[in-house]
N, C-alpha and C positions, 0 to 999 in steps of 0.2 A: 866487346863493342865499344867503339870510341864515343866519349861524351860529346853531346851536340850543343853548340853555343849559338845563341841568337845575338848578332852584332848589329846594332842600329847606330849609324853615324853618318852625318851629312858631309863630312870632310873626306872625300873619296881617297885622297892620297894617304891621309892618316889611317883610314880604315884598311887600305891595302897592306900597310905595314903591320898593323895589329893582326889582321887576318892571317898573313903569312907566318908570323911568329907563333900564333896559336896553332896553326896547322902543323908547323914543324914540331910543336910540343905534343902532337898526337890528337888534336881535337878536330871534329867536324864543325865548320863555321858557315852559318847562313848570314850573308850580309844584306842589309837593307839601308837605303839612302834616306828614308824618312820614317817618322813614327807610325804613320798610317799603314805603310807597307809592312812594317815590322809587326804591327798588331794583327794584320791579316795572316801573316806567316805563322804567328804564334797560335792562332786559332786552328790552323790546318795541320800543324806538325808538333811533334813532341821535342821539347828542348830540356837540357839539364841545367842551363845557366843563361842568364840574359846580361849582356854588356851594352849599356845604353849611354848615348850622349844626352845632354839636356836640351840644347837649342837645336831643334830640327824642324823642317817644314811639315805642314799638314797636321802633325800631332807632336807636341813636345815630349821630352823624356819623362817629366813628372806625370803627365796625363797617361802616358803609355805604361809607366810603372803601376799606376793605380788600376788600370784596366787589367794588367797581368796579375796583379796581386788579388784582384777580386775573383779571379778564376783559379788561382793556384797560390795557396798561402805559403808553400814551402820552397818553391823554386828560388835559388839565389839570384838576386838582382844587384848588379854593380853599376854605378854611374862613373863615367869618365868625362870630365868637363873642365873647360878653362874658366868657368865661373867659380871663383874661389871665396866669395863673400860668405860669411857665417850663415846668413839667412838662406842663401842658396843651398848650402849643405844641409842645414836643418830641414828645409823643404824636401830635399832628396830623401832623407830618412823618414819624414812624415808621409811621403808618398809610398813608402813600403820597401825602400832599398835596404840592403844589408851592408853596403859599403859605398863610399863616395871618394873617388880618386881624382885629384886635381891635376890637370895637364899643365906643363909637360911632366911625364913621369918615367921612371925606369921600367923598361919592358919586362925585366926579370922580376921586379916587384909585382907587376900585374900578373905574371904567370904564377907566382907564388900564391897570390891571393885567390886566383881562380882555382888553383889546386886545393887550397884550404877549404874554400866554400863548397867545392864539389865533394870532398871527403866528408864534410859535415852533413851535406844533404843526403849522401848515401847512408850515413849512420842513422839519420832521422827516419829514413825509409825502412831500415832494417830492424830498428829497435821497437820496443813496445810503445803503444800509444799512452802518453803520460797525461793523466788528468788529476788535478788537485781539487779537493773539496775544501773550501776555506769558509767555515761557518755556513752561511747561506749563499755563497758564491761558488760557481763551478768554473775552474780555469783549465782549459784544454790546451796544454803547451804544444802538443803535436800539430794542432790545427790553428794555433795562434788566435784564440778567442776566449772571451770571458762572458759569463752571464749570471744573473740571479737564478736561483733554483726554480723560482716560480715564473720566470720569464720564458716566453716562447722563442724570442730571438736573442742573438748574442752580439757582442761588440768585437769587431776584428781588431787585432793588435799588430803593430809593426814587429818584425822579427826580433830586433834588439829589445823592444819593449817587453815582449814575451820572455825573452832570455833573462831580462832583469827581474821580472816577477818570479820566474822559476828560482833564481838565485836567492831572492828574498824568502820564498817559501821554504827552501832547503836550509835557510839560516834564520828561521823565524824566532822571535823573542830573544834575539841576541843583539848586543850593540855592535854595529858594523861601521868601520871607517869608510868614508866615501872613496878615499884613495884606493883602498883594497878592492872595492867594488869595480871601480874604473879599470884597474889593472886586470881583474878577472874577466870582465865582460868585454871591454874594448881593447885590452892588450896594452894599454898605455894610459898614463895619467897626465893629460894635458888640458889646456883651457877649453879647446873646442869639444873634446869628449865630455868634459864636465858640463858644458852647456847643453849638449845633447841629452845627457843623463837627467839634468834638471827638467828638461821638457817632458821626458818620459815619466819622471816621478810625479809631475803635475797631473799627467794623464792617469797614472795609476791611482792617485788619490781620488780622482773623479770616479773611477771604476769602483773602488772599495767604499765610496761614500754611501753606496746602497745598503751597506751592512755596518751598523754602529759597533759591532763586536770586533771589527777588523780595522786596525789603524796603522798608519805609516808616520812615525814621529821622527823629528830631527832633534839631535841633541848637540849642544856646544857648536852648532854651525858646521861641524865637520863629520858628523856621524848620523847613522840611521838605525831605527829599530822597527821591524815589521812585526806588529803585535797581532797574533792570531792563535789563540789558545785551542780553538776547535779546527784543526787542520789535518786532513787525511792525505798522507803521501802514498798510501798503498793502493789507491784506486787506479790500477793500470790494466788495460786490455790489449791483447795482441792485435796488431794491424792485420787486415785480411788482404 
């Protein structure tokens, strides 16, 4: 069965080019000219990946991504936008995106990224549900959320934020170089990726502040240590 992609883009000419290339690569593509139409389509149909513009009428891409992420924590969301400022890209990740691609871009690069995220999504669906118990915190990596053991509700996390915490859990109580973390999680060590990671580290510190036994410390300005002596990596249950 061909993967299904939701394409939301108000530039019709650009959308036709992208849609044609995606279809040639073997994907089913549903095209919407504005964010509200895309949201309505998303609610009625099943998609494997969302490709969103930022500036659109009726509902912008950031609001659309938040709506999509509130109902599906695992579907890959990629932004394509001519807005290249750091704050725009940070807002894209904050709204729940997995990636942010600045226009103009090479169509082959887009196809490669789509393929990578679809493969990652299929892997998540097929593997066990991964839950970490970190002292009094419960981190559900598969569902991208974290909560205190005694809390009734959880806090949703951005995909990269959850991926970062999983990496820290798997390497707890070790001195880690920030450069190595960037390369592992983002695939590159550049200024923008470093800024995004700093944003997520700030958010992670707020999450773990609920438990004094868990700490995220910085050393020498270039390294991190996730201190969690009471961490259970074995708590996994099969997805149904």
